[in-house]
C-alpha positions as CSV (number, residue, x, y, z in Angstrom):
1,X,-30.0,19.4,19.9
2,X,-27.7,20.2,16.9
3,X,-24.5,21.7,18.3
4,X,-22.5,21.7,15.3
5,X,-24.8,23.9,13.1
6,X,-24.2,21.6,10.1
7,X,-26.8,21.2,7.6
8,X,-29.5,23.4,6.0
9,X,-32.5,24.8,7.7
10,X,-33.2,25.4,11.3
11,X,-31.0,23.5,13.9
12,X,-33.5,23.3,16.6
13,X,-37.3,23.5,16.5
14,X,-40.0,23.6,19.0
15,X,-43.4,23.0,18.0
16,X,-46.4,23.9,20.2
17,X,-49.9,23.0,19.3
18,X,-51.9,25.8,21.2
19,X,-55.3,24.0,20.6
20,X,-53.9,20.9,22.5
21,X,-52.4,23.1,25.2
22,X,-55.8,24.7,25.8
23,X,-57.5,21.3,26.1
24,X,-54.9,19.7,28.3
25,X,-53.8,22.6,30.4
26,X,-56.6,25.4,30.2
27,X,-55.0,27.1,33.3
28,X,-51.7,28.0,31.1
29,X,-51.8,31.6,30.0
30,X,-48.2,32.3,29.3
31,X,-45.3,30.4,27.5
32,X,-41.8,32.0,27.8
33,X,-39.8,31.7,24.7
34,X,-36.2,31.5,26.1
35,X,-32.9,30.4,24.7
36,X,-29.8,29.5,26.6
37,X,-26.4,28.4,25.8
38,X,-25.8,25.1,27.6
39,X,-22.0,25.6,27.3
40,X,-22.3,28.8,29.4
41,X,-20.7,30.9,26.8
42,X,-22.2,34.1,25.6
43,X,-24.7,33.9,22.8
44,X,-22.4,36.4,20.9
45,X,-20.1,33.5,20.2
46,X,-22.8,31.5,18.3
47,X,-22.2,32.0,14.7
48,X,-25.3,33.1,12.6
49,X,-27.7,32.6,15.6
50,X,-31.4,33.7,15.2
51,X,-34.7,33.1,16.6
52,X,-38.1,33.2,15.1
53,X,-41.8,32.6,16.0
54,X,-44.0,31.2,13.4
55,X,-47.6,30.6,13.2
56,X,-49.6,28.8,10.4
57,X,-49.6,32.1,8.3
58,X,-45.5,32.6,8.6
59,X,-43.1,34.5,10.6
60,X,-44.5,36.5,13.5
61,X,-41.3,37.6,15.0
62,X,-37.6,37.3,14.1
63,X,-34.3,38.2,15.8
64,X,-30.8,37.8,14.6
65,X,-28.2,38.0,17.3
66,X,-25.3,39.3,15.3
67,X,-22.8,39.0,18.2
68,X,-24.5,41.6,20.3
69,X,-25.8,39.5,23.1
70,X,-23.2,39.1,25.8
71,X,-25.4,37.0,28.1
72,X,-25.7,33.2,28.1
73,X,-29.4,33.5,27.6
74,X,-32.1,35.5,25.8
75,X,-35.7,35.8,26.8
76,X,-36.9,36.3,23.3
77,X,-40.5,36.9,24.2
78,X,-43.8,35.5,25.6
79,X,-46.9,33.8,24.1
80,X,-49.9,34.9,25.8
81,X,-53.5,34.0,25.8
82,X,-56.2,36.6,25.9
83,X,-58.4,35.5,28.8
84,X,-61.7,36.8,27.3
85,X,-61.2,35.6,23.8
86,X,-58.7,32.6,24.3
87,X,-56.8,33.9,21.4
88,X,-53.0,33.5,21.6
89,X,-50.5,36.3,20.7
90,X,-46.8,36.7,20.8
91,X,-45.0,39.8,22.4
92,X,-41.2,40.0,21.4
93,X,-39.0,41.2,24.2
94,X,-35.4,40.2,23.4
95,X,-34.2,40.6,27.1
96,X,-30.7,39.2,27.9
97,X,-30.7,36.8,30.8
98,X,-27.9,34.6,32.4
99,X,-28.0,30.8,32.8
100,X,-27.1,27.7,31.1
101,X,-30.7,26.3,31.4
102,X,-34.2,27.7,31.6
103,X,-34.5,26.8,35.2
104,X,-31.4,29.1,35.9
105,X,-32.9,32.0,33.9
106,X,-36.5,31.6,35.2
107,X,-36.4,34.1,38.0
108,X,-34.9,36.8,35.7
109,X,-37.9,36.0,33.2
110,X,-40.5,36.3,36.0
111,X,-38.9,39.6,37.2
112,X,-39.0,40.8,33.6
113,X,-42.7,40.0,33.2
114,X,-43.4,41.6,36.5
115,X,-41.6,44.8,35.5
116,X,-43.6,44.9,32.3
117,X,-46.9,44.0,34.0
118,X,-47.3,41.0,31.6
């Protein structure tokens, strides 16, 4: 957790090996990509904030916040597995949510997924 933003490159990185996920947890079909500001301040106060999802070929989706997000969290999107083919794909959503931690934002994430029939 890089809270200072010092240094070059991405401050925080989460890597997911979807092949290993398929093997260890075949019942998992969706992964929410969510960011929360643990300090409970709006994301608009985070200088130069951006999110991106990459696969082996490069950037799949990118979002720079530019101070527009007044919420404490952002439901960036969902990584979903096609039940017929097993192929994973990413759907960008960029939906503001409230909460210092993902557990607090989860009800809003679930509500959004239901509203979109995802």
